[in-house]
C-alpha angles and dihedrals in degrees: 000000000000116000118242113231122240099252089053093047091054089052092048096046095041090053090053089049090056090052094048090047089053108035119203126219093273095050092045088053090051091047089053091047097055091082089070092063101036119019090208089061099083118173094254095049093046091049088050093052094047092048093047090054091045090052092051091053094071121139095245095052094043090053089051095044100044094040093068100067141062117206126201119233097248113109109219125192107238117196112217123198106188131208122231105193094111130017117287093349093145093054095093094059088052093048091050091053093049093046093050091055094245129126119255122215097196124202104184124205117256086232093058108028107129113043097052092050088053093049092049089050087054089052090053090049088056092045116012090192089072090068086077092057101066147028137181119246137182093207128026111240135159096014131153097205139003138217108192128178120195148117127300088263096050091046089069089058091046090052088055099045101038102026093106095063133054106281149169110209119183129202134190116308135169137191133241137200129214116213125188098188092249097091119126126239090255093051091053092044089053087048084062087070091054089052104038109027109114086009089285093291097127128092088236093056116105112248098161134050126200107206133172120261109277094022112170112220097195093094091045091054091047092052095051096042092109090068091066096110088072087086091068092070103099098219092047089047093051090055094046091051091047098050091042091053090048092053094045093049091048093040091233112170113246143143121241127191095179099267104036131048116208117198135176105242135145094220123098100215114070127188117259114283087021128102117197123207139188129193128235131194100214129005091255087066091055090051092051090052093051094046089050090058100031096126089060095047125086100187141341123232116213142112091225121103095246124192093224133130094227124085114270119212132181123256111293094016106092092095092045101074121173118232091263095050094101126195114261088003091276112136100234093188092050086051091051094045090059101053 
């Protein structure tokens, strides 16, 4: 298996990026069909994910990204256990293995089994040599390294089965936002994307707000009102109704705008259709809260210059990662370059 050089990789991946950014009839049909396999994968959300990946595969970003690494000549077999919580969420891991010149043993998620295979087929059409760099498997065997994404529970099994080889094992993470009360309507509207895109199912979705003491949520609710149609998705609505009934029966204090429940809670991970919040006195307190939970946080949404170890992104950008915005802050390409 001959290694593809960096300039050629940039051409290949940027061509794929253009195709994803401007879907043809076949890709549009596949985007619309995903709903039949996974009720969360609505056409709008799948199209959003496909175009976000297409946007990330631009020539300038590819040059910046790939230019940072030196890869050895050995071709290792890297087992990939892909997540399936949002459309094509595992594609970046596959891209990293291919770009590094290694071989990907891909175990797709049953929740996201079709679209990623189509996109990789398009990649092979652009560069047939890439067909020799990956295969799909039901069970990982004869691997040199593993990148596995799952829950806190499955991570224990991953540690047991894959602990003897180089590995990246990812657990549950969520994202948080820090508000000061000085945000504009547009900023809070953009925050709605961080909360509601992909129905809040991604690790980069905001599930927790840190707000100053005495924060008034009225302006926040007014600014996100345009997302109200989310309640018409039956699975989201079921979660909203269930959590609302629990809070009402238990007489738990909460706010309710008809499609989102907001509840004061120290935990980071909120149930679906619920947004937790905690109060802080001064911004330094919010920074301390984040740093104390940094290993459970994927990214932080804020326009403040925060002294935190996690990645900080602007409002509306949590689900628009760059190629070098690695999950859990672990540089996947550096990992692969040192195998």
